[in-house]
C-alpha positions as CSV (number, residue, x, y, z in Angstrom):
1,X,0.0,0.0,0.0
2,X,2.7,2.5,1.0
3,X,4.5,1.9,-2.3
4,X,1.3,2.5,-4.3
5,X,0.6,5.6,-2.3
6,X,4.0,7.0,-3.0
7,X,3.6,6.1,-6.6
8,X,0.4,8.0,-6.8
9,X,2.0,11.0,-5.2
10,X,4.9,10.8,-7.7
11,X,2.5,10.5,-10.6
12,X,0.8,13.7,-9.3
13,X,4.2,15.5,-9.5
14,X,4.5,14.3,-13.1
15,X,1.1,15.8,-13.9
16,X,-1.0,15.1,-17.0
17,X,1.3,12.6,-18.6
18,X,0.6,10.4,-15.6
19,X,-3.1,10.5,-16.1
20,X,-3.5,6.9,-17.4
21,X,-1.6,5.4,-14.4
22,X,-3.6,7.6,-12.0
23,X,-6.9,6.5,-13.5
24,X,-5.8,2.9,-13.0
25,X,-4.9,3.5,-9.4
26,X,-8.3,5.2,-8.9
27,X,-10.0,1.9,-9.7
28,X,-7.6,-0.3,-7.7
29,X,-8.5,-2.6,-4.8
30,X,-7.1,-0.5,-1.9
31,X,-9.4,2.3,-0.9
32,X,-6.6,4.4,0.6
33,X,-4.7,4.3,-2.7
34,X,-8.0,5.1,-4.6
35,X,-8.4,8.1,-2.3
36,X,-4.9,9.4,-3.0
37,X,-5.2,8.8,-6.8
38,X,-8.6,10.7,-6.8
39,X,-7.1,13.5,-4.8
40,X,-4.4,13.9,-7.3
41,X,-6.8,13.7,-10.2
42,X,-8.6,16.7,-8.7
43,X,-5.4,18.6,-8.4
44,X,-4.4,17.9,-12.0
45,X,-7.9,19.0,-13.0
46,X,-8.0,17.1,-16.3
47,X,-11.4,16.7,-17.9
48,X,-10.5,13.2,-19.0
49,X,-10.6,12.1,-15.4
50,X,-14.3,13.0,-15.0
51,X,-15.7,9.5,-15.8
52,X,-13.4,7.9,-13.2
53,X,-14.5,10.6,-10.6
54,X,-18.2,10.1,-11.5
55,X,-17.7,6.3,-10.9
56,X,-15.8,7.1,-7.6
57,X,-18.9,9.0,-6.3
58,X,-20.6,5.6,-6.1
59,X,-17.7,3.8,-4.5
60,X,-18.8,1.6,-1.5
61,X,-16.2,3.3,0.7
62,X,-17.6,6.7,1.6
63,X,-14.1,8.2,2.0
64,X,-13.5,7.5,-1.7
65,X,-16.9,9.0,-2.7
66,X,-16.2,12.1,-0.5
67,X,-12.8,12.6,-2.1
68,X,-14.4,12.3,-5.6
69,X,-16.9,15.0,-4.7
70,X,-14.1,17.3,-3.5
71,X,-12.1,16.6,-6.7
72,X,-15.1,17.3,-8.9
73,X,-15.7,20.6,-7.1
74,X,-12.1,21.6,-7.5
75,X,-12.2,20.8,-11.3
76,X,-15.4,22.8,-11.6
77,X,-16.6,21.2,-14.8
78,X,-20.4,21.6,-15.2
79,X,-20.7,18.0,-16.5
80,X,-20.3,17.1,-12.8
81,X,-23.5,18.9,-11.9
82,X,-25.9,16.0,-12.1
83,X,-23.6,13.4,-10.5
84,X,-23.1,15.9,-7.6
85,X,-26.8,16.4,-7.3
86,X,-27.2,12.6,-6.9
87,X,-24.4,12.7,-4.3
88,X,-26.5,15.0,-2.2
89,X,-28.6,11.9,-1.4
90,X,-25.6,9.6,-0.5
91,X,-26.1,7.7,2.7
92,X,-22.9,9.1,4.2
93,X,-23.1,12.7,5.6
94,X,-19.4,13.3,4.7
95,X,-20.2,12.7,1.0
96,X,-23.3,15.0,1.1
97,X,-21.3,17.7,2.8
98,X,-18.6,17.5,0.1
99,X,-21.2,17.5,-2.6
100,X,-22.7,20.7,-1.1
101,X,-19.3,22.4,-1.2
102,X,-18.5,21.1,-4.7
103,X,-21.8,22.6,-6.0
104,X,-21.0,25.9,-4.3
105,X,-17.6,25.9,-5.9
106,X,-19.1,25.2,-9.3
107,X,-21.5,28.2,-8.8
108,X,-24.4,26.7,-10.8
109,X,-27.6,28.5,-9.7
110,X,-29.7,25.5,-10.8
111,X,-28.3,23.6,-7.7
112,X,-30.2,26.0,-5.3
113,X,-33.5,24.0,-5.1
114,X,-31.7,20.7,-4.3
115,X,-29.4,22.5,-1.8
116,X,-32.5,24.2,-0.2
117,X,-34.0,20.7,0.2
118,X,-30.7,19.5,2.0
119,X,-30.8,22.7,4.2
120,X,-34.3,21.9,5.3
121,X,-34.3,18.2,5.7
122,X,-30.7,16.9,6.2
123,X,-30.0,16.2,9.9
124,X,-26.7,14.5,9.1
125,X,-23.4,15.4,10.8
126,X,-20.0,14.6,9.3
127,X,-17.4,12.5,11.0
128,X,-15.8,15.7,12.2
129,X,-19.0,17.2,13.5
130,X,-20.0,19.6,10.8
131,X,-23.7,19.9,9.8
132,X,-24.7,18.9,6.2
133,X,-27.6,21.4,6.4
134,X,-25.2,24.2,7.3
135,X,-23.0,23.3,4.4
136,X,-26.1,23.4,2.1
137,X,-27.0,26.9,3.5
138,X,-23.5,28.2,2.9
139,X,-23.5,26.8,-0.6
140,X,-26.8,28.6,-1.3
141,X,-25.4,31.8,0.1
142,X,-22.3,31.6,-2.1
143,X,-24.2,30.8,-5.2
144,X,-26.7,33.6,-4.6
145,X,-23.9,36.1,-3.8
146,X,-22.2,35.2,-7.1
147,X,-25.5,35.4,-9.1
148,X,-27.3,38.5,-7.8
149,X,-29.8,38.5,-10.6
150,X,-31.0,35.0,-9.9
151,X,-34.1,34.5,-7.9
152,X,-34.5,31.1,-6.2
153,X,-38.2,31.7,-6.4
154,X,-37.9,31.6,-10.2
155,X,-36.2,28.2,-10.0
156,X,-38.9,26.9,-7.6
157,X,-41.6,28.0,-10.0
158,X,-39.9,26.4,-13.0
159,X,-39.4,23.2,-11.1
160,X,-43.1,23.1,-10.1
161,X,-44.2,23.7,-13.7
162,X,-41.9,20.9,-15.0
163,X,-43.2,18.5,-12.3
164,X,-46.8,19.2,-13.3
165,X,-46.2,18.6,-17.0
């Protein structure tokens, strides 16, 4: 494990040329190595890593899924929007917390209704004692502050219309 972790770190130093090897490590057997590979993929920020990160959001180890949400937020590619919305319903509070933060970082106003739902209904607390609902509220505030012309009421009305049709 230690050798694979150091290899993942070294591949991160190499950067984009190491992407194929990092993608392979991200799907390996050891969750600690997967976490490190996913962390490095987020630092490199290469769009070609998105599918591996989407897959990692559904990893049975919530630490891996959490790291994938963090990496996706760091990359900021809007193709991660729907997978991160799905991650808001992950059973592990740590993953939901990371998904809230990632959506805030992506600054996509369409995330506000789903974040508002988390802020109202999520009683989860992370392994370090942080509230998922508070993370959702902060995400909403960040998105609204960056999009002053966006009314969340408008999104709610559009969502209601779409649900009725």
